[in-house]
N, C-alpha and C positions, 0 to 999 in steps of 0.2 A: 771288949770293943774293938771293931775292926777300925785300923788305920788307913785311911783312904791313901795317904802318900805312899804307903809302901806298894801299892798296886799301881798307882801312877809311875813309879820307880819300875816295880818289875815289868810292867807292859814296855815301856821304853827299852828294855833290855832285848827284847825280841825282833831279829833283824826283819826289816820290811815293814815294821808298824811305827810309823812315824807321827808327828803330831795332827795331822789331818784325819787319820785312821781313830787316832785315841780320841780326839773329839766327837768322832761318829760313835765310837764303842761308848762312851760316856753318855750321848745323847740317845742312844738305843736303849740302854740297860739302866740307866739312872746315875750308875755308881760303877766306876772300874772293879770295885771289889765282886760285884754282881756278875760282870762280865767275865772275870777269872772264872768264876765256877758254871759258866754257861757251856752246855754241849756245843759239839761240833757245827750241829745242824741249825742251833739258835744262832753261833756266831755267823753262820752262811747267810742269814737274813740281813747283815748290816752291808750298807754299801761299800764296795771295793773290796769285800774278803771273798776272792775266788777260790779255786781249789789250792792252789802252790800256797798262798798265804795260810790257809786254814791248817793245810799239813804243816807249815812251819810253827805255827801257834801250838798245836796239840803237841808237838815234838818238844819244843822249847820250854813249854807251861810246866811238862812232867818234870822239868830239872830245877824250877825255880822255886823257892819258897819265900814270899813277900816280905814275910816279917823280918826272916833272918837276912836277908838280902838288904833291908833298911838298916838293921843295925850294924852290918859290916860296912854299909856305904857311908853311913854317918862318921864313922871312924876316919875315912880316908877323906872324905868332902863333909866337913859338919856345918856348913854353910849353904844352904839350898832351899828354894820355895818349889812347890808344885801346885798346880792350879787349885788344889784342895785347901790351901793355906790363906788365911785372910789377909796376909801380908802382900800376896801376890800381885804385882801390878795391874790395876784394874783395865787400863786401856788396852793393855798387852793382852789381857784374857778375852778381849771383846772380838778379837782378830781370829781368823778360820784356823790359823797354826800356830797357836801358844805354845812355847817348849814346854815338854813335860817337865823338865828339871831346869830350875833356872839357879845357876849357881853366883855366888855373889861375895864378895870382899869389900869392907871399907867403914865409914864412918855409921855409928849405930844409930844415931838421930835419924838420918836419911832413910836408913834400911826401914825403920818403924814407920814413917810418913811417904814411902816412896808413891803410893798410890793415892795421895792428897795433895801433890805438888804438880802446877802445872809444869809440863817438860815441852821442850822445842828441840828438834832435830837439827843440826848443822853439819852438812855434809860436802864435799867437794874433792877436788883432783889432789894427788899427791905432790905436784908440782906447780903450785900457785903462784901468779904473778904478783907483783908489789900492790897492785889495785887490789886483787882478792884478798891478800893478808890483811891490808888496811880495814875494808869492810867487815871482814869475819871479825877483827879485833874490835871493831867498833860496835857492831851488833851483838856479839857474844858478850861485852860488858855491859850494854843497856840491858839485855834481857837479864843478865844475873842481878843487876841492881833493882830490877821491877820483880824480882821474887820467881823468876823462872830456872828452873834446873836445865843447863844445856847438856843435850846429849849428842855423843858423836863416837867415833870408832876407833880412836887413839892411833890412828895411821897417819903416815907422815903427812905434812901440808895442811890443809884445810881443816882436818880433825884435830891436829897437834894445836895450832893456833887457836880453835874454838874452846878446847878445854883450857888452856894456859890463860886466855882472856878472862874466862869466865872465874876462874881461881883468884885472878890477880884481883878482879873487881870485889871479891868477897864473896863471890856466889858458890852455887853447888853445882857439880857436873858429874854425868854418868858416861863410863866408856864403855860400849859394848864390844867383847873380843871375840875374835876368830879363835882363840885358844882357850886352853885352862885358864881361870883368874889368877892362877900362880905363875904364869908363864907370861914374859914381857916381850912383846914384839911391837914395834922394832926394838931391838936391845938399846938403841941410842934415846929410846923415852924412858929409861929407867927412872929419871929424876920426876918425870912428869908423872909415871905412875905412882910414885911414893906420895907425891902432892894430892892425887886424887884420892888414895886410900884415905888420907887426913881429913878432906873436905868433901868427900863424895863417894862415889861405888865405883867398882868394875864388877861387870857382869858378863856371864857367858852361858850357854846351852851346852859347853863341853866340861867334861870332868878334870879335876885337877890334873896337871903333867901333861894335858894335850898339846902338842907341838902346832905351829902353823901348817896348815893345808891350805893350798889354794882354792879347794871346794867349800872351804869353811866360810870364807869371806862375804860372797854373795848371799849364803843364807843368814847371817849375823844381821845382813841389813834389814830383812824383814823385822827383827827386834827393835832396831832403831826406829823404823816406823811405826811399829807397833806400839812404842811407849811415849811417842810424842804425838802431842796436839796438832803440830803442823811440822813440814819439812822445809828447812831453807837450803836450797843449793846455791852455794857461793860462786864457784866457778867449776865446771867440769866439760872436759871434751865430749865427743860422740860417744866414745867407747870408754864409760867412766861408770864404776861402781855407784858412784853417787846417784846415777839415772836408774839404777835398779833399785835404790832406795826409794826414789820418787815413785817409780810404777809401784811398788808395794803400797806406798803413802795413799796413791789414788786407790788402789784395790780395797783398802782400810777405810775410805772415806775421810781422809785426813787431808788438809789444805797444803798445797804446795806452794812454796814463793821462789823465784829464781833472781839473782842478781844479774841485772843486765850487762853485756859488754859489747865490743866492735865486733862487726861483723866478720872483719878480717883476723880476730884472735882466736888462735887454736884453742884455749883453755876456756873460751866462752861459747863456743858451738854447742854445748849440750845444754847449756842455760837457755840460749836462744831457741833451741828446738822445744824446751818444755814450755817458754812463754809462748810461740808459736800454737802449742797444745793445750793452752788456756792457764798453764800455771800464773800466780798474781806475781806484779811484778814488786822487786824491793826497789823502795825511792828513798832519796835522800832524806826525807822527813820521817825519822825513827819514830817519832811518837805515833804515827798514822799506823805504821808497822805492827807496835806495841798494843794499840787499841784495837786493831784486827784479831791480834792474838789472845786478847781478853787481859789484857793487865790490868792491876788494881780493882778487883772485882769488888763490888761493894756487899762486902759479907754482912755488914751491921745490918743491912736492912733487910736481910734474906726473910726474917720472921715478922715482919713489920706487915701488918693488913693493910691492904691498898683498896681504894674505891672500885676497881675493877673485880676484885674479889667478890663482892658483894652483889655483882649482877651476873656472876658466872651461872652457867646451868649446873642441875645437882650432878656432880660427878661420882664416879666408885671411888673407894677410898685410897687406891694407889695413885690414881689420876690426880685426884683433889693434893694429895700429899707431895706430889711433884710439882705442880703448878704453884702451890703455896709456897716452895722453896725458891721460885725464880722471883729476885728482886724486880723493881721497876727497871733499871739497867740489865742487858745482856748478862747471862751467867754461864760460864763453861761448863760443859758435861761433868768433869771431874768433880767441880763445886757443887753440882746439884747432887751427885752422888753422896758426897760428902755430908751435904745438909740432910738429905733423906735418910740417910743410914741404910739404903736399900741397895741391893746389888746391881750392877752397873747393866745386866741384861734385862732387869725390870725397869729400870729408870728409862733405857734407851726405847724399850716397848712402848712405855707409857707415853714419852716425847713423842713418839711417831703418832700416836693415837690423837694425841692433843694437837699435832700439826694438822692431822685430817679433819679434825672438828674445826680448825681455823682459829684454836685460842692460843697456839705457838708458832713461833717461826725461827728457823735454823738460821743462823749468819756464820760467815767464815770463821775460823778458829774453833769449831765444834762449840759455838756459844748458841743460847737460846734466850729468845725474850718472848713476852707476852704480846698479844696483839690487842 
């Protein structure tokens, strides 16, 4: 039996073949195992595979043996997911560039349920003001107490404050690293790293022992955005990695929220720019924010028939299954996936069709309600 994980790993070892190219290969050939056996001319039919790329593929492929590579890799990096694994985070898989290998360390229960828990990213400057710290702590704690997993990057400043506040509130948190999952950066966060391992996860697309590199951190921001239902930018100057995360969030169709600040405050200039570009405002009434993010969904009611169901037009089975899963109140995308047992691509496609039919509406926080 072919292990598709081995081929995700093997393809990822070829220079010049990144997450976008791998997604294109999968879509063109159906599986990466099939793509591995494809001829040079067949590979040339894939978008982005020009002469130089094809030469690299043919040369490197002859030296790689996927099954052997997987066995050796598992000895050095035993804990990782590929898009072929059912535990791979569902929302991240929906993005155009999901990491072909996502390494993890941490608490087992969270590993098994990562795709089923609502996640919200919190990002911001490494040098926050007292104002930014205070609101980061309040919002992170509120999210944690209401069942959300707080996602951030374990950098100094806002990231560190969000992780610590979520843990202190008894909640879950995920740190997305720009190093290997066994490398603690910054070193001063050693204690925080240990706490996260006991009540959360650290994840990275880089293998073990990978040291910090300035090019890694902007790239890891797409993973923070991809994992999250929404991104909250707490404080960010105009030149800030948090704005990169917000840009990814917009590209991925996630909601972006920003904490307002004074016009003459340097740490708030990036947030003010986001608000000017259409980001939602984080207000003092946190209950409103939690509602917008989809807190406390009514899971008990998702299978109960409603009067509306009796008057719906006859729908194809997949569409009917999705609309049956939506309760009277709005339900987040990840919970619809959980209730239907369908993959996220099929659910997203069904929801789009239901929207076009006027039967479903999308709300902020990637939530859907019946019309």
